[in-house]
N, C-alpha and C positions, 0 to 999 in steps of 0.2 A: 859701497860696503862690500862689493864682490872683488875688489882689487886684491890679488894674491898677497902683496906685501902687507896691506892693512890687515888681512885675515891672519897672517902669520904673527903680526904685532899683537893683535888682540888675543891670540892663542897663548903667546908668551906672557901677557898680562894675567891670563887666567891660571897659568901654571906657576905664577909668583916670580917670574924672571925679571919683571920690570917694576920699578918703583915710580919713575917719572919719565914721561915722554916729552922730549924737547923738540919744538918745531920753530921754524923761522917765522911763520905767521899762522894764525889759527886756520886760515882757509887752506893750508897745506894738508891739514888733517882731513877736512871735509868741507864741502860748500853746500851742505844741506842741513837745515835746522833739525829735521826729523832724524836724520842719521846721526847728528851730533848728540842728540838726546840718548840714542842707543849706546853710543860710545861712552858717554859720561856715566850711564848706568852701570856699564861693565867695569869702568875704572873705580867707581864708588864701591861696588860689590867686592872688589879685590884689593882695596886700600891702595890704589895707584892714583896718580894725578898727571897733569900736563902743564908745560910752561911754554909760553911764546917769548922768544928772546927779543923781539922788536916791539911788543905791545905790552904795556904795563897796566894791569888791572887785577883786582883781587876778587876771585870768584866766590869767596866765602861771604861777601856782602851782597845786599840786594842791588846796589848801584853797579857793582862789578859784574853781576850776572846780566843786568840790563845792557851794559856796555858790550858784553860778549854776544848777546843775542842780536844787538844792532849790527855788530861787525859781521856776524854770520849771515844776517839777512842781506846785507850789501854784497857779501861774497856770493850768496845764492843768486841774487839779482844779476850780478856781473856774469856769472856762468850762463844763466838763461839767456841774457841779452846777447852774449857772444855766440851762443848756439843759434839764436834766431838770425843774427847777422850772417853767419856762415851758410845757413840754409837758404837765406834770401840771395846770397851771392851765387850759390850753386844754381838756384832756380833761374836767376837772371842770366847767368852764363849759358845754361843749357837752352834757354829761350832764344839766345843768339846763335845756337848751334855749336857752341864751343865744347871740345872734349875736356872733361873734368877729371880725368885720371881713372885709375882702376885697371884691372887686367885687360890688355888689348885683345880684342876678339880675333878668332881665326879669320884670315883674309886681309888683315891690316897690320901695319907696323907703325911704331910711334915716330912721328916726324917732329917738326918745329911747332910744339904746342898744339898739334893736331895729328890725327891718324891718317895715314896714306895707304893706298892699296898695295898689297903684296901680290904680284901677278900670279905666282905659283899657287899660293894658298887660296887666292880668289877663284881659281879654276876648281879647286877642291870644293869650295862652298857652293859654286854653281852646280857641280856634279851632285852634291848631296841634295840640293833642293829639287833638281830634275828627277833624280831616282826616287825620291819620296813620293812625287806625284804619280809614279808608276807602280811602286810597291804598296803605297798607302799603309805602311806599317813601320813604326820606329824600330821595333825589335828586329824585324827582317832586314831593315836598312843597316842597323848596327852590325849584324852578322855578316852582311855582304861587304861592308867597308873593312871589317877586320880581316876577312879572307883575301881581300884585294890589296891589303897592306896600307890602307889609309890610317894616319895617326893624328892625335891632337897636337895643338901648337906647343912647341917647346918654349918655356918661359924661364929666363935666368933670374936667380935670386941675388940679393945683395951680398950674401956670404959666398958666392961663387957656385952654389949648387944650382941645378936646373930641375924643373918639374914639367910634366907633360910628356909628349912623345909616346903615348899609350893608345890602345884601341878605344874607339868611341863607345861610351856607355849610353844606355837609352835615355837617362835623365838629362845629362848635358847635351845630348844630340837633339832632344825635343826642345830644349831651351834655345839652341842655335837656330832651329827652324822657325821659332817664334820671335826671334830678335829683330826688331825693326831697324837696327843699325845698318843691316845689309840693304835697306831701302834708301840709305843716305839720311836717316832720321835718328833723333835721340829721344828717349823716353824719360819723362820725369813726372812722378805722381800720376800715372795713368794718362798723361798727356804726351802727344808727339810733337816734336819741333823739327824743322828742317836743319840738318847738320851742315857743318862746314866741309865734311868729308864727302867723297864720291860714293855713289851706290854701286853695289856688286850685283844685286838682283833687281829685276824689273817688277813693277807694281802688279802686273797680271800674274806672274809666277808666284809672287809672295801671297797674293789673295787666294790663289788656287790651293796653296799649301795650308793656309789657315782654314779654308773651307773643308779640307779633308780632316783636319784636326777636329773641327766642330762636329762633322758627321760621325767620326769615330767615337767621340765622347757620347754622342746621343745613342749610337748603336750599342756601346758598352753599357750605358745606363738601362737600355731596354733589354739587354741580355741577348741581342741578336748574334753576337759573335761567340757566345759561349756554347760549347758542345752540348752541355746539359744546363740550360739557364734555370736560375732559381728566382722565384717571384719576390722573395723578401730580402735579397742581398742588400746590405746597407740600410735596411729599414728596421730590422728586428734586433732587440737587445735582451739580455738576461736580467734576472731580478736585481743584480748589482749594477746595472747600467752598462755592462760590457757588451760590445757588438758580438753578434753571432754570425758565423760564416757557414756556407753550405759545404757539406762533405758527403761522400757516398761510401757504401760498403757493398760487397757482392757475396752472395751465397749461392754457389752453383751458377745457374743461368739468371737468377733473380738479382735485381739491383735495388738497394735501399738508400734513400736520401734522408739526410738529417741536417738540422741546424745545430751547430756546436759553438759554445763560447770560444771566442778567439783569445788565446793566451799569448802574452809576450814571451820572448825567449827567457827561460829560467823560472817562469812562474809555474806553480803547481797545477798540472793538468788534471789531477784527480778530482778537483772541485768543479770541473767544467760541466755546464748544462748541456743536455742533448735532447732535441725534440724531433719527432718524425716530421719530415718536411711536407709531405702530401697533405696530412691532416691539418696542420697549422695553416697552410696556404688556403685550403678549402674553407676553413673557419673564418679567416680574415676576409676573403673575397665575399663570402655569403653574408657576413656581418655588415660589411660596407654596403653591399647591394640592398639589404633591408633598410639600413639607415638612410641611404640616399633616396630611397623611395618615399621616406617620410618627410623630405625636405620641401615638398611642394607648398606654395603659398596657400593660405586659407582665406585670404581676403583680397579685394581688388577686382579688376576686370575679369570676367569669366573666361574670355579668350586667353588672357595671360596665364590664368590658373591652369587652363587646359594644356597650353604649350609647355608650362613648367612641369606638369605631371608627365606629359609624354616624353620630355627631355630626360627627366630623372629616371623614368622607367626604362628608357633606352640605355642610359648609363648603367643601370642595375643589371640589365640583360647582358651588356658587354662584360661586366665583372664576373658574370656566371659562365658565359659561353666563349669569350675570346681566348686566343692563345696566350702563352706566357707574356710575350712582348706587349700585346694589347692591354692585358691586365696590369702589367707593370707600369705602362705609360699612365694609366688612370691613377694608380697609387701614387706615382710621383707628382702628377698634377694636383692631387688632393693633399700633398705633403704628408702622406700617411706615415705614422710611426707605430710600431708594435713592441710593447714591453711585456715580457713573460714575468708573471708573479708566481708565488708559491702555489696558489690555488686558483689563479685566474689569468686571463689574458687581457691587457689593456690596449685598446686600439684607438689612436688619436688621428683625426683627419680634419681638413679644412675644405668644405664643399666648394668654396670660391675664394678669391683673393680678398673680398670684402667681408666674408663671413667669419665668425669667431671659431676658434678651435673646438671641436666636439670630441669628447672622450666617451668610449663605450667599454664597460667592464663585463667580460664574458666569463662565467664560472667554468673552469676547466682544470684538470689535473692529469699528471702522467701516471699511467698504470702499465704493468707488465703483463703481456699475454704470451705465455710460452717464453721464447727468447726474444720477442719483439716488444718495442715500446709503443704504446698507443696513447692518444690524447683523448681522455674521457670528458665529454661535454654532457652535463645533466640535461634531461628532457626539458623543452621549453625555451632553451637558450638559442640565440641567433646563431645560425650556421650549423645547427645540430642536425647534420645529415649523415648518419653513420654509414661507413663503408663496410659492406659485407665481408666476413672472414672467408677468404677463398679456400682455406684448408678445411673449415667446417662444411662449407658447401660441397666440396669434393667428397668428403666422407659420407654425407647424406646421399649423394648421387650413387656412390659405390655401394651403400647399404641396400638401396632398393634394387640395384643391379644384382647384388648377391642374393637377395631374397627371390627375385625372379628366376635366377639361374638355378638355385637349389630346388625350387618348386617345379622346375621343368617347363616354365612358361616361355622362357626365352634364353637362348644360349649366349653367354658372355665370355669370350676367350680370355679377357684380362682377369676374370675371376678364377678361371681354372689354374692360373699361374700362382695364385695366392695359397698360403698354407691353410690347412683346415682350421687351425685355432684362430688365425686372423680373420678368416671368412666368417666364423661363428661370431666373433666380436663385431664385425661389420653388420651382420644381419640384425643384431640386437638394436642397432641405431634406427632401423626401420620400424621398430615398435614404439618409437617416441610419439608423444601426443601431437596431433596436427598443429596446434598453436606453437609448440616448441619448434617443429620443423619449419613453420612459416617464419618464426622469429629469426632462426638461423639463416634462412634464405634472404631476408631483407636487412640483416645486420643489426637487429635490435636485441639480440641475446645478451645476457649479463657479461660484463667485460672479462670475468674470470673463467668463462666457459671456453676452454681451448680444445683443439683436436686431440691433444694428448690425454686430457681429462676424459673426454667423451669415449675414446677407444679403450682406455685402460680401466674404466670403472668396472669392477668385477660383477656386481649384481645390480643391473638396471631393473627396477620394479616394473611389473606389468601394468599396474594401475596408474593412470595419468596424474592424479593429485600427488602421489608419492614421487613421480618423476619430476614434476614441477618443483617440489620441495628440494629434491636431491641436487638439481642443477641450478637452483637460485632463481626460479621463475615465480615462486610463491611468495 
């Protein structure tokens, strides 16, 4: 149905340009019963029909339609059998090591029904493999090859044009380095067969290259090669199921990390979700740590139960205390997936390959504190360990320093440089109730209590109940 000519024909039918389609045989139109039904529906809708000039049957009668379906069934059967024969032929030929056509890889030329080594290009292939074992980076290797003038194989086309002869790109270069044809082998459906052609690369060098690829994939998954690795890369999605990617922003010397919906070119970026990375990472790690601790067996041999408890507790401790790479390895081992919902975070994981998938729903929502986004997790939820607000903590510390300075108890040079009005505003913060001060220091203050609100409130009451009401503690 995707043939350009057929699509154009059906479009002409829809626009009324065609009354009758004339074919040599029915199977020239299609060899699929399902596709034929779609075509007939289009023809009927637009008062068109078709005629086969070598087959006589009347499709307006039940017998004629039966004949047509039988003919199409045989046509579909013939097409499928032909395909099977071709695939079997290709498989049998590759098993014998025969070259079955296609673009001739760099390092070889096409000979008499087989590929033969091109000595000049073969030296290029050997150089590429050896340099990769030293650089251990496809992108660096591509840059080096480009600067040294190495180019891809030039391939002539039937119309006289040529393609190739350009700098190596990372994708094709990686495919070249993984191609077993340079070992003298042919690949077919993930199986390797000895080829009739000669090898350019030895087994030891080829294995070393594949080992580097494997290590690089692992290191990338663990985030070892990232300058600022992110725990949930490739794991977290937004409410629409779109993947979220780590980004960062800087404000002065401070650096802020976020997970943002990854948009394709041309898509509206205004609807993208953005989450503070640190808080969602802490929430996920702590939630998994708590859930893993619950997985211990409750029946069976006492020693087994004890070993399971100790193992799960050790895993939970690693989720809380390991570095990013260690935590990420555990998340990947558990096949963890994190989906952000409008008012919650859904965390799915599999404790072991035999276990069923476990889903945990954590109530959470985004709130704005000043110019920053925060993830608000209600009390009692897993992973609810609030991070203290550094701005509020600094204001409290400055407030008591200002009080001490003004009362002459202790000299604070940094307070002397502040304006009189700002110093007065600072001192008022030292009058806050002890429980409010304690809440600010451990990070459990209301989410809408910001440094701006605290310093700019004109009249802070002296009585503590009124203070609690004013700042949302009551």
